[in-house]
Each structure stands twice: as C-alpha cells, then as structure tokens.
C-alpha positions as CSV (number, residue, x, y, z in Angstrom):
1,M,0.0,0.0,0.0
2,L,2.8,2.4,0.8
3,G,5.5,1.4,-1.8
4,I,6.2,2.8,-5.2
5,P,6.0,0.4,-8.1
6,N,9.4,-0.8,-9.3
7,N,8.5,-0.2,-13.0
8,H,7.2,3.4,-12.6
9,T,9.9,4.8,-14.9
10,M,8.7,2.4,-17.7
11,E,5.2,3.6,-17.7
12,N,3.7,5.8,-20.4
13,P,5.6,9.1,-20.4
14,D,2.2,10.8,-20.4
15,T,1.7,9.5,-16.8
16,F,3.1,10.9,-13.6
17,F,3.3,9.1,-10.3
18,L,2.5,11.0,-7.1
19,V,4.3,9.5,-4.0
20,G,2.3,11.3,-1.3
21,I,4.4,12.8,1.4
22,P,8.0,11.6,1.2
23,G,9.3,10.3,4.5
24,L,5.9,10.0,6.1
25,Q,4.7,6.9,4.3
26,S,4.1,5.2,7.7
27,S,1.6,8.0,8.5
28,H,-0.3,7.9,5.2
29,L,-3.2,6.0,6.6
30,W,-3.8,8.5,9.4
31,L,-3.4,11.3,7.0
32,A,-6.0,9.7,4.7
33,I,-8.5,9.5,7.6
34,S,-7.8,13.1,8.6
35,L,-8.1,14.4,5.1
36,S,-11.3,12.5,4.5
37,A,-12.9,14.0,7.6
38,M,-11.8,17.5,6.7
39,Y,-13.0,17.1,3.2
40,V,-16.5,16.0,4.4
41,I,-16.6,18.9,6.8
42,S,-15.6,21.2,4.0
43,L,-18.2,20.0,1.6
44,L,-21.0,20.0,4.1
45,G,-20.1,23.3,5.6
46,N,-19.7,25.2,2.3
47,I,-22.8,23.6,0.8
48,L,-24.7,24.6,3.9
49,I,-23.4,28.2,3.6
50,M,-24.4,28.4,0.0
51,T,-27.8,26.9,0.7
52,V,-28.6,29.4,3.5
53,I,-27.5,32.4,1.4
54,W,-29.4,31.1,-1.7
55,M,-32.7,30.5,0.2
56,D,-32.7,33.6,2.5
57,F,-33.5,36.8,0.6
58,T,-32.4,38.9,3.6
59,L,-28.8,37.7,2.9
60,Q,-28.7,39.0,-0.6
61,E,-26.2,41.6,0.3
62,P,-22.8,42.1,-1.4
63,M,-20.9,40.6,1.5
64,Y,-22.9,37.4,1.5
65,C,-22.8,37.2,-2.3
66,F,-19.0,37.2,-2.2
67,L,-19.2,34.7,0.6
68,Y,-21.4,32.5,-1.6
69,I,-18.7,32.6,-4.3
70,L,-16.0,31.9,-1.8
71,A,-17.8,28.8,-0.6
72,A,-18.1,27.6,-4.2
73,V,-14.4,28.2,-4.9
74,D,-13.5,26.4,-1.7
75,I,-15.4,23.3,-2.8
76,V,-13.7,23.4,-6.2
77,M,-10.2,23.8,-4.8
78,A,-10.6,21.0,-2.2
79,S,-12.3,18.7,-4.7
80,S,-9.5,19.1,-7.2
81,V,-6.8,17.7,-4.8
82,V,-8.3,15.9,-1.8
83,P,-9.9,12.8,-3.5
84,K,-6.6,12.0,-5.2
85,M,-4.6,12.6,-2.0
86,V,-6.9,10.2,-0.1
87,S,-6.5,7.6,-2.9
88,I,-2.7,7.9,-2.6
89,F,-2.7,7.7,1.2
90,F,-5.2,4.8,1.4
91,S,-4.1,2.6,-1.5
92,G,-0.9,4.0,-2.9
93,D,-2.5,4.7,-6.2
94,G,-0.5,7.7,-7.2
95,S,-0.8,7.5,-11.0
96,I,-2.2,10.5,-12.8
97,S,-2.3,11.2,-16.5
98,F,-0.4,14.1,-18.0
99,S,-3.5,16.1,-18.9
100,A,-5.1,15.4,-15.5
101,C,-2.0,16.5,-13.7
102,F,-1.9,19.9,-15.5
103,T,-5.6,20.3,-15.2
104,Q,-5.3,19.9,-11.5
105,M,-2.4,22.3,-11.4
106,Y,-4.4,24.9,-13.3
107,I,-7.5,24.5,-11.1
108,V,-5.4,25.0,-8.0
109,H,-3.7,28.1,-9.4
110,A,-6.9,29.6,-10.7
111,A,-8.8,28.9,-7.5
112,T,-6.2,30.4,-5.2
113,S,-6.1,33.5,-7.4
114,V,-9.9,33.9,-7.4
115,E,-9.9,33.4,-3.6
116,T,-7.4,36.1,-2.9
117,G,-9.4,38.4,-5.2
118,L,-12.6,37.6,-3.3
119,L,-10.9,38.4,0.0
120,L,-10.0,41.8,-1.4
121,A,-13.6,42.4,-2.6
122,M,-14.9,41.5,0.9
123,A,-12.4,43.9,2.5
124,F,-13.7,46.6,0.1
125,D,-17.2,45.7,1.2
126,R,-16.4,46.1,4.9
127,Y,-14.7,49.4,4.1
128,I,-17.8,50.8,2.4
129,A,-20.1,49.4,5.1
130,I,-18.2,51.0,8.0
131,C,-16.6,54.1,6.5
132,K,-19.4,55.1,4.1
133,P,-22.5,53.5,5.4
134,L,-24.9,56.0,4.0
135,H,-23.6,55.4,0.5
136,Y,-23.3,51.6,0.8
137,K,-26.2,50.6,-1.6
138,R,-25.4,53.4,-4.0
139,I,-21.7,52.3,-4.3
140,L,-22.0,48.5,-4.1
141,T,-24.6,48.0,-6.8
142,P,-25.3,44.7,-8.5
143,Q,-23.6,46.0,-11.6
144,L,-20.4,46.8,-9.7
145,M,-20.5,43.4,-8.0
146,L,-20.8,41.8,-11.4
147,V,-17.8,43.8,-12.7
148,M,-15.7,42.9,-9.7
149,S,-16.5,39.2,-10.0
150,V,-15.7,39.2,-13.7
151,A,-12.5,41.1,-13.1
152,I,-11.4,38.6,-10.4
153,T,-12.0,35.7,-12.8
154,V,-10.4,37.4,-15.8
155,R,-7.3,38.2,-13.7
156,A,-7.0,34.6,-12.6
157,V,-7.2,33.3,-16.2
158,I,-4.7,35.9,-17.5
159,F,-2.1,35.3,-14.9
160,M,-2.5,31.6,-14.3
161,T,-3.0,30.2,-17.9
162,P,0.6,31.0,-19.0
163,L,1.9,29.4,-15.8
164,S,0.5,26.0,-16.5
165,W,1.0,26.3,-20.3
166,M,4.7,27.1,-20.0
167,L,5.3,24.1,-17.8
168,S,3.1,21.7,-19.8
169,H,5.1,22.4,-22.9
170,L,8.5,21.5,-21.4
171,P,9.9,18.1,-22.3
172,F,9.6,15.4,-19.6
173,C,12.0,12.6,-20.6
174,G,13.3,11.4,-17.3
175,S,11.7,10.1,-14.1
176,N,7.9,10.6,-13.8
177,V,7.8,10.4,-10.0
178,V,6.5,13.6,-8.5
179,L,7.7,14.0,-4.9
180,H,4.4,15.4,-3.8
181,S,0.8,14.4,-3.1
182,Y,-0.7,16.6,-5.9
183,C,0.7,18.2,-9.1
184,E,2.4,21.1,-7.3
185,H,4.1,23.4,-9.8
186,I,7.7,23.3,-8.5
187,A,7.6,19.5,-7.8
188,V,6.5,18.8,-11.4
189,A,8.9,21.4,-12.9
190,K,11.9,19.5,-11.3
191,L,11.1,16.6,-13.6
192,S,11.6,18.5,-16.8
193,C,14.6,17.8,-19.0
194,A,14.7,21.5,-19.9
195,D,15.4,24.5,-17.7
196,P,12.3,25.2,-15.7
197,M,13.6,28.5,-14.3
198,P,11.4,30.8,-16.6
199,S,8.3,28.9,-15.4
200,S,9.4,29.0,-11.8
201,L,10.3,32.7,-11.9
202,Y,6.9,33.4,-13.5
203,S,5.2,31.5,-10.7
204,V,7.0,33.4,-7.9
205,I,6.7,36.8,-9.6
206,G,3.1,36.3,-10.6
207,S,2.0,35.1,-7.2
208,S,3.9,37.9,-5.5
209,I,2.2,40.5,-7.7
210,I,-1.3,39.1,-7.2
211,V,-0.9,38.4,-3.4
212,G,1.2,41.4,-2.8
213,S,-1.2,43.9,-4.4
214,D,-4.3,42.3,-2.8
215,V,-2.7,42.3,0.7
216,A,-1.6,45.9,0.2
217,F,-5.2,47.0,-0.7
218,I,-6.7,44.9,2.1
219,A,-4.2,46.4,4.6
220,A,-5.1,49.9,3.4
221,S,-8.9,49.1,3.7
222,Y,-8.5,47.9,7.3
223,H,-6.3,50.9,8.2
224,L,-9.1,53.2,7.1
225,I,-11.6,51.0,8.9
226,L,-9.6,51.2,12.1
227,Q,-9.4,55.0,11.8
228,A,-13.2,55.2,11.3
229,V,-13.9,52.9,14.2
230,C,-11.6,54.8,16.6
231,G,-13.5,57.9,15.7
232,L,-16.8,56.5,16.9
233,A,-18.0,57.9,20.2
234,S,-19.8,54.8,21.5
235,K,-17.7,51.9,22.7
236,N,-20.6,49.6,21.8
237,A,-20.5,50.9,18.2
238,Q,-16.8,50.3,18.1
239,L,-17.1,46.7,19.3
240,K,-19.9,46.1,16.8
241,A,-18.0,47.5,13.9
242,L,-14.9,45.4,14.8
243,S,-16.9,42.3,15.3
244,T,-18.3,42.5,11.8
245,C,-14.7,42.3,10.5
246,G,-13.5,39.6,12.9
247,S,-14.4,36.6,10.7
248,H,-13.0,38.2,7.6
249,V,-9.6,39.0,9.3
250,G,-9.5,35.4,10.6
251,V,-10.1,33.9,7.1
252,M,-7.5,36.2,5.7
253,A,-4.9,35.1,8.2
254,L,-5.9,31.5,7.6
255,Y,-5.4,31.9,3.9
256,Y,-2.4,34.2,3.4
257,L,0.0,33.0,6.2
258,P,0.2,29.3,5.3
259,G,0.0,30.1,1.6
260,M,2.9,32.5,1.6
261,A,4.9,30.2,3.9
262,S,4.2,27.3,1.5
263,I,5.3,29.2,-1.6
264,Y,8.5,30.8,-0.2
265,V,9.6,27.7,1.8
266,A,9.3,25.6,-1.5
267,W,11.3,28.3,-3.3
268,L,13.8,29.6,-0.8
269,G,14.0,27.0,1.9
270,K,14.2,23.9,-0.2
271,D,17.7,23.1,1.1
272,T,17.0,23.8,4.8
273,V,13.3,22.7,5.3
274,P,12.7,18.9,5.1
275,L,10.8,17.8,2.0
276,H,8.0,16.2,4.0
277,T,7.5,19.5,5.8
278,Q,7.2,21.4,2.5
279,V,4.7,18.9,1.1
280,L,2.6,18.7,4.2
281,L,2.5,22.5,4.5
282,A,1.4,22.8,0.8
283,D,-1.3,20.1,1.4
284,L,-2.7,21.8,4.5
285,Y,-2.8,25.1,2.7
286,L,-5.3,23.7,0.2
287,V,-7.4,21.8,2.8
288,I,-7.5,23.9,6.0
289,P,-9.1,27.1,4.6
290,P,-12.0,25.4,2.8
291,T,-12.6,23.4,6.0
292,L,-12.5,26.2,8.5
293,N,-14.0,29.1,6.4
294,P,-17.6,27.9,6.8
295,I,-17.0,27.3,10.5
296,I,-15.5,30.7,11.1
297,Y,-18.3,32.5,9.2
298,G,-20.9,30.3,10.7
299,L,-19.8,31.0,14.2
300,R,-18.8,34.7,13.8
301,T,-21.6,35.9,11.6
302,K,-24.9,36.2,13.5
303,Q,-27.1,36.3,10.5
304,I,-25.7,33.2,9.0
305,R,-25.6,31.4,12.3
306,K,-29.3,32.2,12.9
307,R,-30.4,31.3,9.4
308,T,-28.4,28.1,9.5
309,W,-30.0,27.0,12.8
310,S,-33.5,27.8,11.5
311,L,-32.8,25.8,8.3
312,L,-31.5,22.8,10.2
313,M,-34.5,22.9,12.6
314,Y,-36.9,23.2,9.7
315,C,-35.4,20.2,8.0
316,F,-35.3,18.2,11.3
317,L,-38.9,19.0,12.1
318,D,-40.1,18.3,8.6
319,H,-38.3,15.0,8.6
320,S,-39.9,14.1,12.0
321,K,-43.4,14.9,10.7
322,L,-42.8,12.7,7.7
323,G,-41.5,9.9,9.9
324,S,-44.6,10.1,12.2
C-alpha cells in the first residue's frame, strides 16, 4: 500500500506518479483518515453556507454574495486535490495522467487567485459598510459586484493560464515520479529535462504581484476602517464594527499566512526545510481554509448562524413529521 511500483519509470511518459508525502509513508493511513474527515466537513459546511445564502432573501447583500462565491471556490479547490490525496494515502494509487496533472495544477492556481481576489472584494465591502454606510447601496450596486466578479475571474485566467501552459510544454523525458501528493508546480517542474527557471520565476513573480497587491489594498482598507472605528463615540458601536470584521480577518490570516509560507519555503527554503514538511505545508494550505472558512463564518456571523440554525431545525422538524 505504501510502496512505489518498481517499474514506474517504464510507464507511459504521459503518466506521472504522485508519491504522497515523502518520508511520512508510515503515517499515510492516518493522513487519509484526517483528510477524509476534513473534506467531508468542507463539503457539508460550504454547501450549507451556499444553501442558506441562496434561500434567504435577507442575505442577498454584497458581503454574502461574495461569501457564496468563496464557498463555491473552496469546494472546487478542495475537490481538485483531496480525493486524489486520499486515494494515494489509502491505496498507494498515485498514477495520474499528463493532462489530468496539469488540469489539477491549473485549477489550484486559478482557485487560489480567485480566492485572494474575493478576500480583497470582501475587504472593500467592509470598508464601504463601515466608513461610508450612507452610500453603501449606491456604491455597491449589482452592476459593480458583477464587474468585480468578472475582473477577479479574468485576472486569474490571464495570470494563471501562462503558468500551466509554460510548464506543460516543457519536455519530460526522465523520471515521472512527483515527490508530492498533488501536481504542485515546483515539484513537477523539477522533472523537466529543460530548464524550468522561466516557469518557476513566473510562478513566484506572478503570485507575488497578485498576493502582494491584494494584501496591500486589504491592509489599506483595514487601516481606514480602524481609523473610522476609533472615531466612533460609542464603545458599543466600536465593538460592533470590529466584530463584523473579525471573521474576515480570521479567514485572511488562515489563507495568506500558510499560503505565503508554503510558496516561499518551497522556493527559498528547499535546502533547509525537510521535504516532507514542505509537502505537508502545501497540502494543508489547500485543505484547511476550505474546511474552516464555513465554521468561522458560521460562528462569527450572527445572520448566517441564525439562518443556518433555522434551516436545520426546519429540515429536522419536517423529517420528523414525515416519519410520524
């Protein structure tokens, strides 16, 4: 279950073999159980968030619309990697076709780019709601929300398509064993017979531009928010304003800190950080945010918590009546 087939280098060159987490093969079974539980929680939590927002017309505000899209992106991102990881950890079946590998890579790249854009849009929403509350509905119109959503998607396509395209057109004539549990960009690039430096540089520069600009604008938004909150006369008003941003700040920290650590450890710390630590950090980066996002928003956002409880009670009571 944990070994690598002896003839893996004789397979079709259009097939890669994912080894899981090198050096932690003895823990693969426990990792599979943990990942399966987290994936189920992620699916149920995000589907529940989407259902509550879809069914409740009082939640048709910009913030909740962005949260709806974020939940959908979390489902896509987790579903693109976790099922294959679980298969590797449970059975050792790490084979993945060339096209499937780069499709998975592209989905991960695009989903992470869309997610950081959504966090920026949500920060802008909080800035307008707290700093310009009287102009909220006039500024954040459905048309502007549509433009922002399209811009976030187009940006992800423009930046991330060349990344996967450049790597997929490199020659792979040597080993097809990927020392990772999914088709992570740098791990696959190492297998190329040509120089992968242009693709790797594009990866670091592109992600730095996207994440760096988003973080800068988010930081500016929250700087202005804190200034506005400190100017409020009422302590209760200050606490209420800060509490509305608490869940968003938590999700941002959960997303950016492990993500940046994963990228720069793989790029700069490859000779000092053990390989299994790099792989495990990259895996958790793709799994933990989709798992905890609905929990954070469900617990921190009063409206969602209340509507979710009402929906669950309605389903439970309706099921009880049918049973009786």
